[in-house]
Legacy VTK file of the C-alpha trace (Angstrom):
# vtk DataFile Version 3.0
C-alpha trace
ASCII
DATASET POLYDATA
POINTS 231 float
43.229 8.303 60.634
41.932 7.719 57.125
41.062 10.535 54.791
39.189 9.827 51.611
41.784 11.127 49.176
43.178 9.887 45.897
46.885 10.211 46.719
48.714 8.912 49.775
50.357 11.676 51.804
51.832 12.162 55.254
51.065 15.259 57.304
53.935 16.103 59.668
52.450 19.386 60.867
50.855 17.891 63.973
52.626 18.464 67.280
53.381 15.233 69.133
51.869 15.126 72.598
50.301 12.726 75.049
52.706 11.123 77.491
55.235 13.891 76.933
52.736 16.655 77.537
52.775 17.473 81.262
49.931 19.971 81.044
46.840 17.745 80.933
44.442 20.631 81.523
44.579 21.838 77.926
43.554 20.100 74.722
46.293 18.475 72.741
46.665 17.952 68.991
46.704 14.386 67.731
50.146 12.821 67.742
51.553 12.783 64.230
52.265 11.950 61.592
48.798 11.261 60.190
48.826 8.985 57.164
46.286 10.003 54.545
45.606 6.660 52.930
44.075 6.468 49.510
40.456 5.355 49.277
41.336 3.371 46.175
43.907 1.398 48.153
41.086 0.226 50.440
38.217 -0.262 48.014
39.991 -1.012 44.757
38.148 0.075 41.605
35.067 1.975 42.733
32.349 4.202 41.326
32.769 6.580 44.267
34.198 9.499 42.193
31.224 9.192 39.823
28.515 9.155 42.474
29.787 11.425 45.244
31.371 14.809 45.807
32.160 17.059 48.755
29.286 18.978 50.336
29.250 20.933 53.582
32.673 21.639 55.123
32.401 22.387 58.845
35.171 23.211 61.322
34.074 22.723 64.908
34.465 20.846 68.170
32.073 17.937 68.651
31.434 15.167 71.183
31.567 11.466 70.411
28.010 10.240 70.895
28.475 6.640 69.745
30.569 4.462 67.461
30.264 1.058 65.837
32.292 -1.492 63.899
31.512 -2.210 60.252
28.716 -4.791 60.045
29.369 -8.318 58.887
29.141 -8.690 55.122
25.920 -10.716 55.327
24.324 -7.984 57.461
24.792 -5.225 54.886
21.772 -4.055 52.877
21.559 -5.443 49.363
22.915 -3.120 46.691
20.317 -1.836 44.232
20.476 -3.400 40.795
20.959 -0.758 38.095
22.648 -0.258 34.738
24.586 2.755 36.042
26.494 3.714 39.189
24.154 4.107 42.160
25.180 6.196 45.200
23.393 3.756 47.523
25.572 0.887 46.287
28.731 2.920 46.867
27.604 3.854 50.382
26.918 0.199 51.186
30.466 -0.521 50.040
31.781 2.187 52.386
29.688 0.826 55.261
31.347 -2.559 54.844
34.874 -1.120 55.089
34.667 1.727 57.597
33.537 2.141 61.183
30.967 4.814 62.021
31.439 7.508 64.641
28.432 9.674 65.492
29.435 13.185 66.575
27.034 15.584 68.260
27.459 19.369 68.484
29.286 20.742 71.515
28.306 24.379 71.657
29.933 26.441 74.388
32.839 24.062 74.992
35.274 27.002 75.203
33.092 29.460 77.118
35.142 29.419 80.314
38.654 28.623 79.123
39.135 30.538 75.861
41.692 27.902 74.856
41.051 28.075 71.112
38.934 31.114 70.187
39.132 30.197 66.503
37.104 27.060 67.218
34.780 28.459 69.874
31.929 28.543 67.350
31.230 26.286 64.379
32.571 27.609 61.083
31.540 26.825 57.528
34.612 27.011 55.308
34.831 28.629 51.877
35.086 25.257 50.147
31.682 24.243 51.508
28.892 23.472 49.054
25.266 23.020 50.069
22.569 24.608 52.229
23.255 25.632 55.837
20.639 26.380 58.482
22.234 29.425 60.065
23.745 32.811 59.337
27.301 32.401 58.015
29.540 35.399 58.728
32.471 36.736 56.740
34.961 34.596 58.673
32.765 31.512 58.370
31.406 31.604 61.927
27.792 30.514 62.102
25.045 32.112 64.157
21.939 29.992 64.796
18.530 30.720 63.305
15.729 30.801 65.835
13.298 28.621 63.906
11.853 25.191 64.472
13.806 22.345 62.812
10.730 21.301 60.816
10.800 24.591 58.892
14.097 23.687 57.248
13.235 20.186 56.060
13.301 19.777 52.314
10.815 17.321 50.904
11.424 15.273 47.784
14.935 16.176 46.664
18.308 17.588 47.566
20.068 17.956 50.864
18.493 18.960 54.139
20.093 22.270 55.226
22.815 21.399 57.712
22.514 22.889 61.199
25.900 22.821 62.976
24.179 23.696 66.264
21.646 20.847 66.192
22.617 18.080 63.777
24.626 14.975 64.556
27.012 13.818 61.839
28.166 10.263 61.100
31.865 10.110 60.264
33.509 7.154 58.504
36.845 6.122 60.042
39.348 3.277 59.986
38.067 0.534 62.342
41.564 0.382 63.868
40.877 3.802 65.400
37.960 2.655 67.586
40.017 1.409 70.596
41.319 4.969 70.978
37.821 6.434 71.261
35.362 6.773 74.119
31.852 8.127 74.328
31.945 11.697 75.643
35.365 12.478 74.218
35.578 15.858 72.491
37.322 16.200 69.151
37.863 19.280 67.058
38.587 19.402 63.384
37.256 19.845 59.885
34.397 17.583 58.825
33.476 17.131 55.166
30.120 15.852 54.001
30.040 13.088 51.391
27.264 14.467 49.233
25.806 12.632 46.271
26.282 14.105 42.818
22.506 14.121 42.370
22.185 16.434 45.380
23.425 19.254 43.161
22.194 18.378 39.676
18.510 19.137 40.189
17.351 15.549 39.821
14.965 14.190 42.393
16.612 11.946 44.914
15.269 8.420 45.025
14.403 7.229 48.504
15.973 3.896 49.432
17.360 3.119 52.870
18.356 6.748 53.506
16.011 9.539 54.375
16.350 12.660 52.266
19.448 14.573 53.220
21.148 11.861 55.299
24.814 11.708 54.264
28.070 10.377 55.639
31.050 12.596 56.513
34.807 12.181 56.710
37.599 13.848 58.678
39.664 16.285 56.641
41.730 17.527 59.585
41.854 16.588 63.261
43.056 19.572 65.289
42.520 18.656 68.951
41.271 16.003 71.330
39.578 16.676 74.671
39.646 13.587 76.951
36.301 12.608 78.399
37.440 13.393 81.977
37.673 17.059 80.964
34.132 17.099 79.581
LINES 1 232
231 0 1 2 3 4 5 6 7 8 9 10 11 12 13 14 15 16 17 18 19 20 21 22 23 24 25 26 27 28 29 30 31 32 33 34 35 36 37 38 39 40 41 42 43 44 45 46 47 48 49 50 51 52 53 54 55 56 57 58 59 60 61 62 63 64 65 66 67 68 69 70 71 72 73 74 75 76 77 78 79 80 81 82 83 84 85 86 87 88 89 90 91 92 93 94 95 96 97 98 99 100 101 102 103 104 105 106 107 108 109 110 111 112 113 114 115 116 117 118 119 120 121 122 123 124 125 126 127 128 129 130 131 132 133 134 135 136 137 138 139 140 141 142 143 144 145 146 147 148 149 150 151 152 153 154 155 156 157 158 159 160 161 162 163 164 165 166 167 168 169 170 171 172 173 174 175 176 177 178 179 180 181 182 183 184 185 186 187 188 189 190 191 192 193 194 195 196 197 198 199 200 201 202 203 204 205 206 207 208 209 210 211 212 213 214 215 216 217 218 219 220 221 222 223 224 225 226 227 228 229 230
């Protein structure tokens, strides 16, 4: 699993499971260790730190809706020509190196089992930055707002308020991970939005290939996996 971090680290806190876990009725943490590979080791010199920052930080359980390999180099959109670092160009660079996994909300996954109460509802963590469509409690748990999605759309600039109960997210992962995935598999963890610096500096966002508010995400922590036969 690749995390977009500057320094390479190894996380040994995960409990090994899988073939040695006889109880297949409960979710199991990912087998460790997880190597947190440096983004710079994959991309080389990049303008990424100048154009992007962390946005929403959500901890939840989601379902894999779809996934895809990185496109061929000649199929990537052309990078905009500019005298300064453009976020669109950096995102095109990321698209060429990472696979995409689309995750949809899975609300109520723990209603009947109470396996992990701490992840029964989506949570927005303290490190999160950016608008959220929902009521965030003291412990970070989010309660939905009973309004139509169109009422939260921001026109012209900035991020669209993130709705953890309704919005899909597109996570960038190492392409080598894809053979381990299947549509319908449930995964729980902490998802971090790759926001653009301009999302928070008050400047109007230029519209290129992305609609306003559409941003990639990465996996900060993977806590559990629910096989698709349990879904």
